[in-house]
TORPA-435001 format. One record per atom (N, C-alpha, C): residue number from 0; atom name; x, y, z; residue in three letters. Coordinates in steps of 0.05 Angstrom, whole numbers. Example, Ala and Ser with C-alpha at 12.3 -4.5 7.8 and 13.67 -1.06 7.14 Angstrom:
// residues 2
+-----+----+--------+--------+--------+-----+
!   i ! at !      u !      v !      w !  aa !
+-----+----+--------+--------+--------+-----+
!   0 !  N !    264 !   -114 !    156 ! ALA !
!   0 ! CA !    246 !    -90 !    156 ! ALA !
!   0 !  C !    264 !    -66 !    156 ! ALA !
!   1 !  N !    257 !    -45 !    142 ! SER !
!   1 ! CA !    273 !    -21 !    143 ! SER !
!   1 !  C !    258 !      1 !    157 ! SER !
+-----+----+--------+--------+--------+-----+
END
This chain:
// residues 158
+-----+----+--------+--------+--------+-----+
!   i ! at !      u !      v !      w !  aa !
+-----+----+--------+--------+--------+-----+
!   0 !  N !   -167 !   -209 !   -437 ! MET !
!   0 ! CA !   -152 !   -206 !   -402 ! MET !
!   0 !  C !   -176 !   -226 !   -390 ! MET !
!   1 !  N !   -167 !   -244 !   -375 ! THR !
!   1 ! CA !   -185 !   -261 !   -358 ! THR !
!   1 !  C !   -193 !   -245 !   -331 ! THR !
!   2 !  N !   -187 !   -227 !   -322 ! ALA !
!   2 ! CA !   -194 !   -220 !   -298 ! ALA !
!   2 !  C !   -222 !   -194 !   -303 ! ALA !
!   3 !  N !   -227 !   -193 !   -325 ! GLY !
!   3 ! CA !   -248 !   -176 !   -339 ! GLY !
!   3 !  C !   -279 !   -194 !   -332 ! GLY !
!   4 !  N !   -270 !   -218 !   -334 ! SER !
!   4 ! CA !   -297 !   -234 !   -324 ! SER !
!   4 !  C !   -297 !   -241 !   -290 ! SER !
!   5 !  N !   -285 !   -242 !   -279 ! GLU !
!   5 ! CA !   -283 !   -241 !   -250 ! GLU !
!   5 !  C !   -301 !   -223 !   -240 ! GLU !
!   6 !  N !   -320 !   -228 !   -218 ! PRO !
!   6 ! CA !   -344 !   -208 !   -212 ! PRO !
!   6 !  C !   -325 !   -195 !   -187 ! PRO !
!   7 !  N !   -335 !   -169 !   -182 ! LEU !
!   7 ! CA !   -325 !   -151 !   -166 ! LEU !
!   7 !  C !   -342 !   -146 !   -143 ! LEU !
!   8 !  N !   -334 !   -147 !   -120 ! SER !
!   8 ! CA !   -352 !   -137 !    -99 ! SER !
!   8 !  C !   -355 !    -99 !   -100 ! SER !
!   9 !  N !   -369 !    -91 !    -85 ! ALA !
!   9 ! CA !   -367 !    -61 !    -79 ! ALA !
!   9 !  C !   -347 !    -50 !    -66 ! ALA !
!  10 !  N !   -336 !    -71 !    -47 ! ALA !
!  10 ! CA !   -311 !    -62 !    -35 ! ALA !
!  10 !  C !   -286 !    -65 !    -56 ! ALA !
!  11 !  N !   -281 !    -78 !    -72 ! ASP !
!  11 ! CA !   -266 !    -87 !    -94 ! ASP !
!  11 !  C !   -273 !    -63 !   -116 ! ASP !
!  12 !  N !   -295 !    -52 !   -125 ! ARG !
!  12 ! CA !   -296 !    -33 !   -142 ! ARG !
!  12 !  C !   -287 !    -10 !   -133 ! ARG !
!  13 !  N !   -298 !      1 !   -105 ! THR !
!  13 ! CA !   -286 !     26 !    -88 ! THR !
!  13 !  C !   -255 !     25 !    -88 ! THR !
!  14 !  N !   -241 !      3 !    -81 ! ALA !
!  14 ! CA !   -214 !     -2 !    -83 ! ALA !
!  14 !  C !   -201 !      2 !   -111 ! ALA !
!  15 !  N !   -211 !     -7 !   -131 ! LEU !
!  15 ! CA !   -201 !     -2 !   -150 ! LEU !
!  15 !  C !   -207 !     29 !   -170 ! LEU !
!  16 !  N !   -232 !     38 !   -157 ! ASN !
!  16 ! CA !   -229 !     72 !   -167 ! ASN !
!  16 !  C !   -216 !     90 !   -153 ! ASN !
!  17 !  N !   -204 !     79 !   -126 ! ARG !
!  17 ! CA !   -186 !     94 !   -110 ! ARG !
!  17 !  C !   -168 !     88 !   -124 ! ARG !
!  18 !  N !   -152 !     66 !   -129 ! GLU !
!  18 ! CA !   -127 !     65 !   -140 ! GLU !
!  18 !  C !   -129 !     81 !   -171 ! GLU !
!  19 !  N !   -146 !     80 !   -187 ! LEU !
!  19 ! CA !   -153 !     93 !   -213 ! LEU !
!  19 !  C !   -144 !    121 !   -211 ! LEU !
!  20 !  N !   -154 !    138 !   -188 ! SER !
!  20 ! CA !   -157 !    162 !   -180 ! SER !
!  20 !  C !   -129 !    170 !   -177 ! SER !
!  21 !  N !   -111 !    155 !   -163 ! GLU !
!  21 ! CA !    -88 !    158 !   -151 ! GLU !
!  21 !  C !    -70 !    155 !   -172 ! GLU !
!  22 !  N !    -71 !    130 !   -192 ! LEU !
!  22 ! CA !    -57 !    132 !   -220 ! LEU !
!  22 !  C !    -55 !    156 !   -234 ! LEU !
!  23 !  N !    -79 !    165 !   -238 ! ARG !
!  23 ! CA !    -87 !    187 !   -259 ! ARG !
!  23 !  C !    -73 !    212 !   -250 ! ARG !
!  24 !  N !    -70 !    214 !   -222 ! ALA !
!  24 ! CA !    -63 !    239 !   -213 ! ALA !
!  24 !  C !    -26 !    238 !   -213 ! ALA !
!  25 !  N !    -20 !    211 !   -205 ! GLU !
!  25 ! CA !     13 !    210 !   -210 ! GLU !
!  25 !  C !     19 !    209 !   -241 ! GLU !
!  26 !  N !      6 !    201 !   -265 ! ARG !
!  26 ! CA !     10 !    204 !   -287 ! ARG !
!  26 !  C !      7 !    237 !   -299 ! ARG !
!  27 !  N !    -11 !    249 !   -279 ! ALA !
!  27 ! CA !    -12 !    277 !   -295 ! ALA !
!  27 !  C !     14 !    291 !   -284 ! ALA !
!  28 !  N !     23 !    278 !   -258 ! LYS !
!  28 ! CA !     58 !    293 !   -253 ! LYS !
!  28 !  C !     71 !    286 !   -271 ! LYS !
!  29 !  N !     78 !    260 !   -277 ! VAL !
!  29 ! CA !     97 !    248 !   -294 ! VAL !
!  29 !  C !     95 !    260 !   -319 ! VAL !
!  30 !  N !     71 !    264 !   -334 ! VAL !
!  30 ! CA !     77 !    277 !   -358 ! VAL !
!  30 !  C !     75 !    305 !   -352 ! VAL !
!  31 !  N !     74 !    319 !   -333 ! ALA !
!  31 ! CA !     77 !    344 !   -328 ! ALA !
!  31 !  C !    106 !    354 !   -335 ! ALA !
!  32 !  N !    125 !    330 !   -328 ! THR !
!  32 ! CA !    156 !    333 !   -321 ! THR !
!  32 !  C !    165 !    329 !   -350 ! THR !
!  33 !  N !    146 !    318 !   -372 ! LEU !
!  33 ! CA !    166 !    311 !   -393 ! LEU !
!  33 !  C !    171 !    329 !   -409 ! LEU !
!  34 !  N !    190 !    333 !   -417 ! GLY !
!  34 ! CA !    200 !    364 !   -433 ! GLY !
!  34 !  C !    195 !    359 !   -464 ! GLY !
!  35 !  N !    206 !    384 !   -478 ! ASP !
!  35 ! CA !    204 !    391 !   -509 ! ASP !
!  35 !  C !    226 !    371 !   -516 ! ASP !
!  36 !  N !    225 !    352 !   -536 ! ALA !
!  36 ! CA !    242 !    334 !   -541 ! ALA !
!  36 !  C !    261 !    349 !   -566 ! ALA !
!  37 !  N !    254 !    377 !   -569 ! ASP !
!  37 ! CA !    279 !    395 !   -584 ! ASP !
!  37 !  C !    298 !    411 !   -565 ! ASP !
!  38 !  N !    290 !    407 !   -538 ! GLU !
!  38 ! CA !    307 !    418 !   -519 ! GLU !
!  38 !  C !    338 !    408 !   -516 ! GLU !
!  39 !  N !    359 !    419 !   -514 ! PRO !
!  39 ! CA !    381 !    410 !   -514 ! PRO !
!  39 !  C !    393 !    401 !   -487 ! PRO !
!  40 !  N !    404 !    376 !   -483 ! GLY !
!  40 ! CA !    408 !    364 !   -456 ! GLY !
!  40 !  C !    426 !    340 !   -458 ! GLY !
!  41 !  N !    442 !    339 !   -435 ! ASP !
!  41 ! CA !    459 !    312 !   -437 ! ASP !
!  41 !  C !    449 !    291 !   -430 ! ASP !
!  42 !  N !    462 !    268 !   -434 ! ARG !
!  42 ! CA !    453 !    237 !   -436 ! ARG !
!  42 !  C !    439 !    235 !   -407 ! ARG !
!  43 !  N !    447 !    247 !   -391 ! ALA !
!  43 ! CA !    432 !    243 !   -361 ! ALA !
!  43 !  C !    404 !    253 !   -362 ! ALA !
!  44 !  N !    405 !    272 !   -374 ! ASP !
!  44 ! CA !    376 !    288 !   -377 ! ASP !
!  44 !  C !    363 !    277 !   -401 ! ASP !
!  45 !  N !    376 !    264 !   -424 ! GLN !
!  45 ! CA !    357 !    243 !   -440 ! GLN !
!  45 !  C !    349 !    223 !   -426 ! GLN !
!  46 !  N !    362 !    207 !   -410 ! ALA !
!  46 ! CA !    362 !    181 !   -387 ! ALA !
!  46 !  C !    335 !    191 !   -372 ! ALA !
!  47 !  N !    336 !    212 !   -360 ! ASP !
!  47 ! CA !    311 !    210 !   -338 ! ASP !
!  47 !  C !    290 !    218 !   -356 ! ASP !
!  48 !  N !    287 !    233 !   -385 ! GLU !
!  48 ! CA !    264 !    236 !   -397 ! GLU !
!  48 !  C !    253 !    212 !   -407 ! GLU !
!  49 !  N !    273 !    192 !   -413 ! LEU !
!  49 ! CA !    263 !    166 !   -426 ! LEU !
!  49 !  C !    250 !    150 !   -399 ! LEU !
!  50 !  N !    263 !    149 !   -378 ! GLN !
!  50 ! CA !    249 !    137 !   -356 ! GLN !
!  50 !  C !    222 !    145 !   -347 ! GLN !
!  51 !  N !    217 !    175 !   -351 ! ARG !
!  51 ! CA !    190 !    185 !   -345 ! ARG !
!  51 !  C !    172 !    180 !   -370 ! ARG !
!  52 !  N !    186 !    178 !   -391 ! ALA !
!  52 ! CA !    161 !    165 !   -411 ! ALA !
!  52 !  C !    155 !    136 !   -411 ! ALA !
!  53 !  N !    178 !    119 !   -398 ! THR !
!  53 ! CA !    171 !     96 !   -395 ! THR !
!  53 !  C !    148 !     93 !   -370 ! THR !
!  54 !  N !    154 !    111 !   -352 ! ASP !
!  54 ! CA !    136 !    108 !   -325 ! ASP !
!  54 !  C !    104 !    117 !   -335 ! ASP !
!  55 !  N !    105 !    139 !   -357 ! ALA !
!  55 ! CA !     79 !    142 !   -363 ! ALA !
!  55 !  C !     65 !    116 !   -378 ! ALA !
!  56 !  N !     81 !    107 !   -395 ! GLU !
!  56 ! CA !     72 !     85 !   -408 ! GLU !
!  56 !  C !     60 !     71 !   -389 ! GLU !
!  57 !  N !     76 !     59 !   -366 ! ARG !
!  57 ! CA !     65 !     40 !   -343 ! ARG !
!  57 !  C !     42 !     44 !   -326 ! ARG !
!  58 !  N !     41 !     67 !   -327 ! LEU !
!  58 ! CA !     17 !     79 !   -315 ! LEU !
!  58 !  C !     -9 !     74 !   -330 ! LEU !
!  59 !  N !     -5 !     85 !   -361 ! ASP !
!  59 ! CA !    -23 !     82 !   -378 ! ASP !
!  59 !  C !    -32 !     57 !   -379 ! ASP !
!  60 !  N !    -17 !     39 !   -375 ! ALA !
!  60 ! CA !    -25 !      4 !   -379 ! ALA !
!  60 !  C !    -43 !     -2 !   -352 ! ALA !
!  61 !  N !    -31 !      9 !   -330 ! ARG !
!  61 ! CA !    -54 !     -5 !   -306 ! ARG !
!  61 !  C !    -76 !     13 !   -308 ! ARG !
!  62 !  N !    -76 !     41 !   -318 ! ILE !
!  62 ! CA !    -99 !     54 !   -318 ! ILE !
!  62 !  C !   -119 !     34 !   -338 ! ILE !
!  63 !  N !   -106 !     34 !   -357 ! ASP !
!  63 ! CA !   -126 !     16 !   -375 ! ASP !
!  63 !  C !   -137 !    -13 !   -370 ! ASP !
!  64 !  N !   -121 !    -27 !   -352 ! GLU !
!  64 ! CA !   -130 !    -52 !   -341 ! GLU !
!  64 !  C !   -149 !    -47 !   -320 ! GLU !
!  65 !  N !   -150 !    -29 !   -307 ! ILE !
!  65 ! CA !   -171 !    -21 !   -283 ! ILE !
!  65 !  C !   -199 !    -12 !   -298 ! ILE !
!  66 !  N !   -194 !      2 !   -317 ! GLU !
!  66 ! CA !   -219 !     16 !   -328 ! GLU !
!  66 !  C !   -233 !    -12 !   -345 ! GLU !
!  67 !  N !   -216 !    -29 !   -354 ! GLU !
!  67 ! CA !   -228 !    -52 !   -367 ! GLU !
!  67 !  C !   -246 !    -70 !   -344 ! GLU !
!  68 !  N !   -225 !    -77 !   -328 ! MET !
!  68 ! CA !   -243 !    -88 !   -303 ! MET !
!  68 !  C !   -264 !    -72 !   -290 ! MET !
!  69 !  N !   -266 !    -51 !   -285 ! LEU !
!  69 ! CA !   -286 !    -36 !   -278 ! LEU !
!  69 !  C !   -310 !    -36 !   -300 ! LEU !
!  70 !  N !   -302 !    -37 !   -321 ! ARG !
!  70 ! CA !   -326 !    -39 !   -347 ! ARG !
!  70 !  C !   -335 !    -66 !   -353 ! ARG !
!  71 !  N !   -319 !    -84 !   -354 ! ASP !
!  71 ! CA !   -326 !   -116 !   -363 ! ASP !
!  71 !  C !   -337 !   -133 !   -336 ! ASP !
!  72 !  N !   -328 !   -128 !   -312 ! SER !
!  72 ! CA !   -331 !   -149 !   -292 ! SER !
!  72 !  C !   -362 !   -140 !   -281 ! SER !
!  73 !  N !   -375 !   -167 !   -277 ! PRO !
!  73 ! CA !   -397 !   -164 !   -261 ! PRO !
!  73 !  C !   -404 !   -157 !   -231 ! PRO !
!  74 !  N !   -422 !   -147 !   -224 ! ASP !
!  74 ! CA !   -426 !   -147 !   -197 ! ASP !
!  74 !  C !   -419 !   -175 !   -181 ! ASP !
!  75 !  N !   -402 !   -174 !   -158 ! ALA !
!  75 ! CA !   -407 !   -201 !   -143 ! ALA !
!  75 !  C !   -430 !   -200 !   -128 ! ALA !
!  76 !  N !   -436 !   -230 !   -124 ! ARG !
!  76 ! CA !   -465 !   -234 !   -111 ! ARG !
!  76 !  C !   -458 !   -262 !    -95 ! ARG !
!  77 !  N !   -470 !   -260 !    -74 ! PRO !
!  77 ! CA !   -467 !   -282 !    -61 ! PRO !
!  77 !  C !   -482 !   -307 !    -68 ! PRO !
!  78 !  N !   -479 !   -334 !    -68 ! SER !
!  78 ! CA !   -492 !   -349 !    -80 ! SER !
!  78 !  C !   -524 !   -350 !    -64 ! SER !
!  79 !  N !   -540 !   -359 !    -78 ! SER !
!  79 ! CA !   -570 !   -360 !    -69 ! SER !
!  79 !  C !   -575 !   -383 !    -45 ! SER !
!  80 !  N !   -554 !   -398 !    -48 ! THR !
!  80 ! CA !   -556 !   -418 !    -29 ! THR !
!  80 !  C !   -545 !   -414 !     -2 ! THR !
!  81 !  N !   -542 !   -390 !      5 ! GLY !
!  81 ! CA !   -525 !   -386 !     33 ! GLY !
!  81 !  C !   -502 !   -391 !     32 ! GLY !
!  82 !  N !   -490 !   -403 !     10 ! ALA !
!  82 ! CA !   -454 !   -404 !     11 ! ALA !
!  82 !  C !   -439 !   -384 !      8 ! ALA !
!  83 !  N !   -417 !   -380 !     13 ! VAL !
!  83 ! CA !   -401 !   -360 !     15 ! VAL !
!  83 !  C !   -390 !   -360 !    -10 ! VAL !
!  84 !  N !   -388 !   -333 !    -22 ! GLY !
!  84 ! CA !   -381 !   -326 !    -48 ! GLY !
!  84 !  C !   -369 !   -298 !    -46 ! GLY !
!  85 !  N !   -353 !   -287 !    -65 ! VAL !
!  85 ! CA !   -345 !   -261 !    -70 ! VAL !
!  85 !  C !   -363 !   -248 !    -63 ! VAL !
!  86 !  N !   -353 !   -228 !    -45 ! GLY !
!  86 ! CA !   -382 !   -207 !    -35 ! GLY !
!  86 !  C !   -391 !   -212 !     -6 ! GLY !
!  87 !  N !   -394 !   -236 !     -2 ! SER !
!  87 ! CA !   -405 !   -246 !     16 ! SER !
!  87 !  C !   -395 !   -233 !     49 ! SER !
!  88 !  N !   -407 !   -227 !     66 ! THR !
!  88 ! CA !   -400 !   -224 !     93 ! THR !
!  88 !  C !   -399 !   -245 !    109 ! THR !
!  89 !  N !   -378 !   -256 !    127 ! VAL !
!  89 ! CA !   -380 !   -282 !    137 ! VAL !
!  89 !  C !   -371 !   -280 !    165 ! VAL !
!  90 !  N !   -393 !   -289 !    184 ! THR !
!  90 ! CA !   -374 !   -291 !    211 ! THR !
!  90 !  C !   -371 !   -319 !    224 ! THR !
!  91 !  N !   -344 !   -312 !    232 ! VAL !
!  91 ! CA !   -332 !   -340 !    235 ! VAL !
!  91 !  C !   -326 !   -339 !    264 ! VAL !
!  92 !  N !   -316 !   -371 !    276 ! ARG !
!  92 ! CA !   -306 !   -367 !    305 ! ARG !
!  92 !  C !   -280 !   -385 !    298 ! ARG !
!  93 !  N !   -256 !   -375 !    309 ! PHE !
!  93 ! CA !   -233 !   -390 !    313 ! PHE !
!  93 !  C !   -227 !   -403 !    329 ! PHE !
!  94 !  N !   -203 !   -422 !    325 ! ASP !
!  94 ! CA !   -196 !   -449 !    347 ! ASP !
!  94 !  C !   -196 !   -435 !    370 ! ASP !
!  95 !  N !   -185 !   -412 !    377 ! ASP !
!  95 ! CA !   -183 !   -393 !    402 ! ASP !
!  95 !  C !   -207 !   -382 !    413 ! ASP !
!  96 !  N !   -230 !   -387 !    403 ! GLY !
!  96 ! CA !   -258 !   -375 !    413 ! GLY !
!  96 !  C !   -266 !   -352 !    402 ! GLY !
!  97 !  N !   -245 !   -334 !    387 ! THR !
!  97 ! CA !   -247 !   -306 !    382 ! THR !
!  97 !  C !   -272 !   -308 !    357 ! THR !
!  98 !  N !   -288 !   -290 !    354 ! GLU !
!  98 ! CA !   -305 !   -286 !    329 ! GLU !
!  98 !  C !   -298 !   -263 !    315 ! GLU !
!  99 !  N !   -301 !   -264 !    289 ! SER !
!  99 ! CA !   -296 !   -241 !    272 ! SER !
!  99 !  C !   -312 !   -237 !    247 ! SER !
! 100 !  N !   -320 !   -216 !    239 ! THR !
! 100 ! CA !   -337 !   -218 !    214 ! THR !
! 100 !  C !   -316 !   -205 !    191 ! THR !
! 101 !  N !   -316 !   -217 !    172 ! VAL !
! 101 ! CA !   -298 !   -214 !    148 ! VAL !
! 101 !  C !   -318 !   -209 !    125 ! VAL !
! 102 !  N !   -311 !   -198 !    107 ! HIS !
! 102 ! CA !   -319 !   -203 !     76 ! HIS !
! 102 !  C !   -302 !   -208 !     62 ! HIS !
! 103 !  N !   -310 !   -223 !     32 ! ILE !
! 103 ! CA !   -294 !   -241 !     17 ! ILE !
! 103 !  C !   -295 !   -223 !     -3 ! ILE !
! 104 !  N !   -269 !   -216 !    -13 ! GLY !
! 104 ! CA !   -264 !   -196 !    -41 ! GLY !
! 104 !  C !   -243 !   -213 !    -54 ! GLY !
! 105 !  N !   -240 !   -198 !    -81 ! GLU !
! 105 ! CA !   -224 !   -211 !    -97 ! GLU !
! 105 !  C !   -199 !   -195 !    -98 ! GLU !
! 106 !  N !   -193 !   -167 !    -88 ! LEU !
! 106 ! CA !   -174 !   -151 !    -89 ! LEU !
! 106 !  C !   -165 !   -140 !    -60 ! LEU !
! 107 !  N !   -141 !   -141 !    -50 ! ALA !
! 107 ! CA !   -131 !   -136 !    -24 ! ALA !
! 107 !  C !   -134 !   -108 !    -19 ! ALA !
! 108 !  N !   -142 !    -91 !     -2 ! ASP !
! 108 ! CA !   -144 !    -67 !      7 ! ASP !
! 108 !  C !   -134 !    -64 !     32 ! ASP !
! 109 !  N !   -111 !    -45 !     35 ! ALA !
! 109 ! CA !   -100 !    -43 !     59 ! ALA !
! 109 !  C !   -114 !    -26 !     79 ! ALA !
! 110 !  N !   -135 !    -11 !     66 ! ASP !
! 110 ! CA !   -149 !      2 !     83 ! ASP !
! 110 !  C !   -173 !    -11 !     97 ! ASP !
! 111 !  N !   -183 !    -39 !     88 ! ASP !
! 111 ! CA !   -203 !    -51 !     98 ! ASP !
! 111 !  C !   -195 !    -74 !    115 ! ASP !
! 112 !  N !   -185 !    -71 !    141 ! PRO !
! 112 ! CA !   -182 !    -90 !    155 ! PRO !
! 112 !  C !   -194 !   -117 !    157 ! PRO !
! 113 !  N !   -218 !   -114 !    153 ! GLY !
! 113 ! CA !   -240 !   -141 !    154 ! GLY !
! 113 !  C !   -245 !   -153 !    126 ! GLY !
! 114 !  N !   -227 !   -149 !    111 ! LEU !
! 114 ! CA !   -224 !   -158 !     81 ! LEU !
! 114 !  C !   -204 !   -187 !     84 ! LEU !
! 115 !  N !   -214 !   -207 !     72 ! VAL !
! 115 ! CA !   -199 !   -226 !     62 ! VAL !
! 115 !  C !   -207 !   -240 !     33 ! VAL !
! 116 !  N !   -183 !   -239 !     19 ! THR !
! 116 ! CA !   -181 !   -239 !     -3 ! THR !
! 116 !  C !   -192 !   -268 !    -15 ! THR !
! 117 !  N !   -205 !   -273 !    -35 ! ALA !
! 117 ! CA !   -214 !   -296 !    -42 ! ALA !
! 117 !  C !   -191 !   -320 !    -48 ! ALA !
! 118 !  N !   -168 !   -310 !    -57 ! ASP !
! 118 ! CA !   -144 !   -325 !    -60 ! ASP !
! 118 !  C !   -124 !   -327 !    -35 ! ASP !
! 119 !  N !   -139 !   -320 !    -12 ! SER !
! 119 ! CA !   -125 !   -324 !     10 ! SER !
! 119 !  C !   -129 !   -355 !     21 ! SER !
! 120 !  N !   -108 !   -368 !     35 ! PRO !
! 120 ! CA !   -115 !   -393 !     46 ! PRO !
! 120 !  C !   -144 !   -395 !     62 ! PRO !
! 121 !  N !   -151 !   -369 !     84 ! LEU !
! 121 ! CA !   -175 !   -365 !     91 ! LEU !
! 121 !  C !   -198 !   -360 !     72 ! LEU !
! 122 !  N !   -191 !   -350 !     54 ! GLY !
! 122 ! CA !   -211 !   -342 !     35 ! GLY !
! 122 !  C !   -221 !   -364 !     21 ! GLY !
! 123 !  N !   -198 !   -379 !     12 ! ARG !
! 123 ! CA !   -207 !   -404 !    -10 ! ARG !
! 123 !  C !   -223 !   -425 !      7 ! ARG !
! 124 !  N !   -211 !   -431 !     31 ! ALA !
! 124 ! CA !   -225 !   -447 !     46 ! ALA !
! 124 !  C !   -253 !   -444 !     50 ! ALA !
! 125 !  N !   -264 !   -419 !     54 ! LEU !
! 125 ! CA !   -292 !   -408 !     61 ! LEU !
! 125 !  C !   -308 !   -412 !     40 ! LEU !
! 126 !  N !   -294 !   -404 !     15 ! LEU !
! 126 ! CA !   -313 !   -408 !    -17 ! LEU !
! 126 !  C !   -329 !   -431 !    -15 ! LEU !
! 127 !  N !   -353 !   -425 !    -17 ! GLY !
! 127 ! CA !   -373 !   -450 !    -22 ! GLY !
! 127 !  C !   -381 !   -459 !     12 ! GLY !
! 128 !  N !   -373 !   -452 !     27 ! ARG !
! 128 ! CA !   -383 !   -459 !     52 ! ARG !
! 128 !  C !   -409 !   -446 !     63 ! ARG !
! 129 !  N !   -430 !   -461 !     82 ! THR !
! 129 ! CA !   -447 !   -448 !     93 ! THR !
! 129 !  C !   -441 !   -450 !    123 ! THR !
! 130 !  N !   -466 !   -435 !    134 ! ALA !
! 130 ! CA !   -462 !   -438 !    164 ! ALA !
! 130 !  C !   -469 !   -462 !    180 ! ALA !
! 131 !  N !   -451 !   -462 !    194 ! GLY !
! 131 ! CA !   -450 !   -487 !    212 ! GLY !
! 131 !  C !   -424 !   -503 !    205 ! GLY !
! 132 !  N !   -414 !   -501 !    182 ! GLU !
! 132 ! CA !   -390 !   -514 !    176 ! GLU !
! 132 !  C !   -362 !   -504 !    186 ! GLU !
! 133 !  N !   -358 !   -528 !    198 ! ASP !
! 133 ! CA !   -320 !   -525 !    204 ! ASP !
! 133 !  C !   -305 !   -526 !    179 ! ASP !
! 134 !  N !   -285 !   -508 !    183 ! VAL !
! 134 ! CA !   -264 !   -505 !    156 ! VAL !
! 134 !  C !   -237 !   -508 !    163 ! VAL !
! 135 !  N !   -226 !   -522 !    154 ! SER !
! 135 ! CA !   -196 !   -527 !    160 ! SER !
! 135 !  C !   -176 !   -516 !    138 ! SER !
! 136 !  N !   -160 !   -494 !    144 ! TYR !
! 136 ! CA !   -141 !   -489 !    119 ! TYR !
! 136 !  C !   -111 !   -489 !    131 ! TYR !
! 137 !  N !    -94 !   -482 !    116 ! ALA !
! 137 ! CA !    -66 !   -480 !    122 ! ALA !
! 137 !  C !    -55 !   -449 !    125 ! ALA !
! 138 !  N !    -40 !   -445 !    148 ! THR !
! 138 ! CA !    -30 !   -424 !    155 ! THR !
! 138 !  C !      5 !   -420 !    154 ! THR !
! 139 !  N !     15 !   -397 !    154 ! PRO !
! 139 ! CA !     50 !   -403 !    158 ! PRO !
! 139 !  C !     56 !   -413 !    183 ! PRO !
! 140 !  N !     36 !   -419 !    201 ! LEU !
! 140 ! CA !     43 !   -429 !    229 ! LEU !
! 140 !  C !     31 !   -455 !    232 ! LEU !
! 141 !  N !     20 !   -467 !    210 ! GLY !
! 141 ! CA !      9 !   -494 !    209 ! GLY !
! 141 !  C !    -18 !   -496 !    208 ! GLY !
! 142 !  N !    -36 !   -519 !    209 ! ARG !
! 142 ! CA !    -67 !   -520 !    203 ! ARG !
! 142 !  C !    -80 !   -502 !    224 ! ARG !
! 143 !  N !   -103 !   -495 !    215 ! SER !
! 143 ! CA !   -118 !   -477 !    233 ! SER !
! 143 !  C !   -149 !   -487 !    226 ! SER !
! 144 !  N !   -174 !   -474 !    240 ! SER !
! 144 ! CA !   -196 !   -479 !    233 ! SER !
! 144 !  C !   -207 !   -454 !    245 ! SER !
! 145 !  N !   -237 !   -458 !    229 ! VAL !
! 145 ! CA !   -256 !   -439 !    238 ! VAL !
! 145 !  C !   -281 !   -454 !    230 ! VAL !
! 146 !  N !   -301 !   -443 !    253 ! THR !
! 146 ! CA !   -330 !   -450 !    245 ! THR !
! 146 !  C !   -351 !   -426 !    232 ! THR !
! 147 !  N !   -363 !   -432 !    205 ! VAL !
! 147 ! CA !   -377 !   -410 !    200 ! VAL !
! 147 !  C !   -403 !   -409 !    213 ! VAL !
! 148 !  N !   -406 !   -388 !    227 ! LEU !
! 148 ! CA !   -427 !   -379 !    243 ! LEU !
! 148 !  C !   -454 !   -364 !    229 ! LEU !
! 149 !  N !   -444 !   -347 !    208 ! SER !
! 149 ! CA !   -463 !   -341 !    189 ! SER !
! 149 !  C !   -454 !   -326 !    162 ! SER !
! 150 !  N !   -470 !   -328 !    140 ! VAL !
! 150 ! CA !   -462 !   -313 !    112 ! VAL !
! 150 !  C !   -481 !   -296 !    107 ! VAL !
! 151 !  N !   -477 !   -268 !    100 ! GLY !
! 151 ! CA !   -491 !   -243 !     96 ! GLY !
! 151 !  C !   -487 !   -239 !     65 ! GLY !
! 152 !  N !   -496 !   -221 !     55 ! ALA !
! 152 ! CA !   -496 !   -204 !     29 ! ALA !
! 152 !  C !   -482 !   -186 !     37 ! ALA !
! 153 !  N !   -467 !   -183 !      5 ! PRO !
! 153 ! CA !   -452 !   -158 !      7 ! PRO !
! 153 !  C !   -457 !   -133 !     20 ! PRO !
! 154 !  N !   -438 !   -122 !     39 ! GLY !
! 154 ! CA !   -439 !   -101 !     52 ! GLY !
! 154 !  C !   -460 !   -101 !     75 ! GLY !
! 155 !  N !   -468 !   -124 !     78 ! GLY !
! 155 ! CA !   -487 !   -125 !     99 ! GLY !
! 155 !  C !   -478 !   -145 !    122 ! GLY !
! 156 !  N !   -494 !   -143 !    147 ! GLY !
! 156 ! CA !   -481 !   -157 !    168 ! GLY !
! 156 !  C !   -482 !   -187 !    164 ! GLY !
! 157 !  N !   -482 !   -204 !    188 ! SER !
! 157 ! CA !   -484 !   -224 !    188 ! SER !
! 157 !  C !   -510 !   -241 !    191 ! SER !
+-----+----+--------+--------+--------+-----+
END
């Protein structure tokens, strides 16, 4: 699996551990509904049982994938040169003059409004940049730009 070598920020690890916990709880519910194969039932019952078994296999595969990522992925560290990397906290100024502090992560997390994924247009544009640089990137509404004001360490401020 190629994702195993990708560095994970502390926020990414937290999100993966949260997902892992949710998946394990869901799997426990699915497995608890699996019946005894010797019990009689009609074809609909058998189809439902087969679907639940398939769901358990899907959950097992995702659980294994997350456990491997958590075990094999190194911790993300920002570049020692002060350049933006996965795990960096970055303060930027947008075209309209507003400023925002975001952190760069590998995995999306709906519970973290300050997260910008490394594969998003803004995230890709920021990677490798340093404070003072102007960065242009494509959005669904056209080109946009930001100025990198500061680059900080994971979990830290700007």
